[in-house]
N, C-alpha and C positions, 0 to 999 in steps of 0.2 A: 504494500500500500504506500502511495506517495505521502511524504511527510507534509502535513498540513501546517502552514505557517500561522503563527498567532495573529499576524496582521490580517490574514484572510478570515481567520476564525472570528475576529472582531466584527466583521461585516456579515457573518453567516448566522441568521436567526436560529438555525437548528443546533448550534453549538454553544455551550456555556463556556465562553472564552476565559472567564476568571477561573473556573474549575479546571479547564485544560491547562492553563498557565501553572496553577498550583500543583497539579499532578506531575507536570514535567519538571518544574523547578525543584520539587521535593523528591523526585524519583531517585532511586539508588543508582540509576544509570546517568544521572546528571553530574556534570563536572563543572564546578564553579571556577571562573577565570580570575577573579580578584579585582575587577574594575567594573565601572558602570558604562553601559551603552544606552543612549536615549533615555537616561534617567533610571535605568533598571540594572541590577547586578547581571553581568554577562555570564552565560553558561551555555553548554551544549549537551546534547543527549547522544550517547554512544548507541545508536539504533542497530538492530540486526543487519539491515542492508549496508550500513556503513562498515560494520565489522566484517561483513562478507567482502566488501571492496578492499579492505586492508589486507585480508588474507590473499585475495587475488593479486594485489599489487606485489606482494612478496613472491608469489609464484611466477608472475611475469618477469620480475627482476632476475630470478634464477634462470629463466629461459633466455633472457638477453645476455646474461653472463656466459651461458654455454655457447651461444652464437659468437660472442666476442672471442672466446677461447679457441674456437675452431677456425676462425678467419685469420689470414696473415696479419702480422703486426703492422705492416705498412698500410694495408687496407683500412685497419681501424684508426690509425693515426691520421690518414687522409680524411676519413669520414668524420672523425672527431673535429678536425679543423674546419671542415665544411659546416658542421653543426654549430660550432662556435661562431663562425662568421654570420650564419643565418640568425642565430639567437640574438646577436647584437643588432643586426639590421632590424629585426622584428621588435625587440624591446624599445628601440628608438622610434620605430614606426607607430607603435601603440601610443606614444606620447607626441606624435606628429613632428618628430625630429627626423629630418631626411638624411639618410646615409645609403651608400650602395655597397654591394658585395665587393666590388673592386676596391673601394676606398678602405673598407675594413681589412680586406685581404692584404693590401699594401702595407698597412700598419702592422699587421700580424707578422708578415714575412721579414720586416725590418725592425722588429720590436726592440732588440738589444741595441741597435745602432741608431734608431730614429730619435728625433728630438722629442723630449717629453712634452713639449708645448704643441706638438702636432695634434690636429683635431682627432679626437676619439682615442688618443694614446692611452688615457687613463682607463677607460672602460674595456679596451682590448687587453691591456695588461692584467686587469683584475680577473677577467674570464680566463685568460691564459694560465694564470696561477691556479685558478680553480681546477682547470683541466689537468694540470700537472700535479694536483693533489696537495698543494700548499695549504696549510690550515688557515681558515678564516675565523677570526675571533669575534664572537657576537655575544658578549656577556655584559657590557656596560654601555651607557649612553656615549661615552668617549669612543668605544669601538664602532658604534653605529656612525658617529660623525667622521671617524677615520675612513670608513668604507665609502661614505658619501664624498669626502674630499678627494679620494683616489679615483672614484668612479666617474663623477659628473661635475665636480666643482669647476673645473676648467671650462666646461661647456656652458655652465650657468653664468660664469663671469663674462664669457665672450658674448652671450646672447642678451643678457640683461643684468648688469652689475647690481641693480637694486634688489635682485632676488637672491643675493648671496646671504646665507644665514647670518643673523646679526645678534644672536643670543650666546649664551655660554656654550651650548651645543647645537641648538636649533633656532627657530625663528622667534621673534618677540611680537611681531604683528599678526594680523589676521590673514587668512587665506581661504579662498572658496574654489570649488570645482564647478564649472559651468558647462552646460550642454551647447550644442551647435547654435541654438537660438539665443544664447547668452543668459539662460535661466540657471539660477543656482541649484546644483544637485546635491552639494555637500559643503558643509562649513567645517573647517578643521578646528581641532581643540586649541584653546588658548586660556591663559597666558602660558609662557614657557614653563613656569613651575608645574602647571597641570600636564603639559606635554611630557616633561621629565617624569612625573609621577606615573603616567600611563605607559610610557615607554619602559620604565623599570618593571612595571607589572607584566608587560609583554615579554621582556627578557627573562623574568623569573619563571614565567609559564614555559618558556622554551627549555628551561632546565628540568622540567618535571618529567622524569623518565618513566613515570607510571603511565603516561599517556603516549600512545603511538606517535612516532616522529612525524608521520605524514599529517596527522591530526594537529599536532603542535604547530607544524608549518602552516596549515590552513588557518588556524586561530591567529597566529602571529601576523600572517599576511593580511587578514582582515583588520586587525588592530592597527597595524602600521598605516593602512589606507585610511582608516577612520581618524586616527590621530593627525595624519598629514603633517609630520614634524617640520618639513622644509617648505620654503616658498615654491621651489621648483625642483624637479629631479626625484620626486617621491616614488613614482611608479617604477623607474629604472632601478632605484636603490632597493625598493621592496622586492622586486623580482630577483635581483641578484642575491639578496639575503636568502630568499626562499630557495633559489637554485643551489646555493652553497650548502644549505641544510640537506636538501634532497640528494645532492651529489655525495655528501658525506655518509649517507645511509644506503643509498642504492648505487647502481652503476653510474659513473660520472656522466655518461652520455644522457642519462635520464634527466639530470640536472641541467643539461645544455639544450633541453627541448621544452622548457617551461613556457617561454614567450610564444613559441610556435603553438603549443597546446592551448594557451589562453587566447591567442589571436584567432584560432579556429573556432573557439566557443565564446567569443567576446560578449555576445548578447546575454548568454546565460550567466557569465561571470559578473557583469555589471548588475543584472537583475537581482542576483543573489545578494550582492553587496548592498544594494539599495533597500532590499527587503529587511535585511538584518540591522541596518542602521536606523530604521524607522522606529519611533517611539512605540507604535502599536505592536511591534514585534517583541517588546519587553525584554530586550537583551538576549533573546534566544538566537545563538549563532549557528545552530544546527543546519539551517538551509545552506548557509555559505560553506560550512565544513563539508557537507555532502557534495555540493557542486564542485568545490575545489579539488577534493579527492578524486571525484569522478573525472574531472578534466585532466588531472595528472595521470590517472590510470589509463584513460583513452590515449593520451600521448605516449605512454609506455607501450601500449598495444600496437600503436602505429609504428613506433621505433622497432619493436620486435618484428613486425611484418616487413619493414623496410630492410632490416638486416637479413632476415630469412630469404627474401627475394633476391638480394644481392649475392647471398651465399650460393643459392641454386644457380644463378646466372654465372657466377665465377667458375663453378665446376663445369658448367656447360661449355662456356667459351674457352676455358683452358683445354678441355677435351678436344674441341674443334681445332685449336691451335696446334695441339699435339698431332692430330691427324694430318694437318696441312704441312707441318714442318718437322715435328719430332720424329714421326714414323719414317720420314725421308732422310733422317740423319742430320738435319740442319738444326742442331741444338742451339746455336747462337741466335738464330731467328726466333726459335721457340721461346727462349728466355726473354728476349726483347718483347715479344708479343705478350707474354705473361704480365710483364710490368705495365704495358700499355692497356691491357684488359683491366687490371686493378685500377689504373688511373681513370679509365672511363667509368667504371662502376662506383668508385668510392671518392675520388677527388672532386673538388669544386670545378676546376678547369682541366686538369690533366697533370702531366709531369714535364719539367723543363729539362733541357739537354744536359745541364751541369749535373743534375741529380741522376740522370740516366748513366752518365759517364762514371759517376762515383759508385753507384750500385753495381754496375757491370765491370768496374775497374778497367775501363778502356779510355782511349783518347778521343777527342772530338772527331778527328779525321776517320778513326775506326768506326765511331758511331754513325757518321754520315754514310760510310760504305755499307753498313748493315741496314741503315734506314732505306737506302735507295730502292732495293727490290720490293720492300714492303710498301713504300710510297707509290711506286709504279703500279703495284697491284691494287691500289686504292684502299689499303688497310690501315693507313695512318690518318688520324683526324688532327688537323692543325688549327689551333685557336689562338689568335693574337689578342692580348689584353693589355692595352697601352703599348709599352715597349717590350713586353714579355711575350714569349712564344711557348705555348703549352702543347704537348703531344698526348694523344690517347688512341685507342683502337677503334676503328670503324666496325662495330660489332655486326651490323647487318651485312656488310660486305664480306666479313669473315664467314658468316653462316652461308651466304650465297655461294662463295667459292668452294666450300666443302661439299655443298649440295651438288654443285656442278661436277665435282670430282667423283660423285657417287658415294660420298662418305656417310651420308645420313639419308 
């Protein structure tokens, strides 16, 4: 049965809304958060469907782990970088901040050498550290401010210096979220002392290991959005914090798909938030927790399917390449084709010649000699991105050539 919101129950004459609220708030399944939302103590119910989703999330995570283990390391690293780039583009897009894959990719490729003042350097560096497993400390208001500073402060300064945080950690003034028509949808908590109080409540709840980590993430994600501690950059900071928590518990790739998952279900996401912040919902955060967990779970299932499909295709096209070259004794062409197949299936653009030379331990003239017959056969896909040239396998042509040889 679908969870009936208290806000809807208020308008339903067939429901005793006060009795429903009391039964939920005093239920043994109710978990109190420790702060107020809309004038009521915040809580959520660990419903049977929610518990089932948490069990399923653990199962899907194990399936993703198995797929990662059986795929080549290069394939996973390429795919992880592609996910990282897309995650940053999408987390920016949700906040109407324009960025391109090429722009983020350029920063990522030159991260250690690039100027720290370069646009998006901070957010790329933070997500790269997350991918590499570096710890993200989220225990104090100071930690949250440090994350914000590294992630988006430079962008906020560049776009509107007046929106730089002006308090001890957060903002001192008011802030509102408006819709496309300019109507206020949400008013952030104030003054800063109240922001700090509620943020400390959120951080304390994150430490409650008696609650499943995905539920803790959902609750903290709602609270951060409700508090809205900064003038600008709240959404991106909130999603990064949630991503880092998820990546610490599940496979890191799961944490790098949060903005993608939210963007796919953005209507449900905002509706659940608006329902739970409303005073008529009396602090019951269950609807948001259910929707958030379901959105993350859906994202995990899509990730599992994407990896499984690529795994099947990798085996298929490697077998075709073996038939075309390996069985003929042309091992050098076969090895080159395998790398190009991985590049086509898992990388954002492909693989560059320098990396090919390094992996194959050959010189550029030797690489060009090996490339020539493959290019002549139409098996090499060339993509120019700015001044860079990427190579990958033309999978359809590979399949067509094997069919023509009577191989399949």
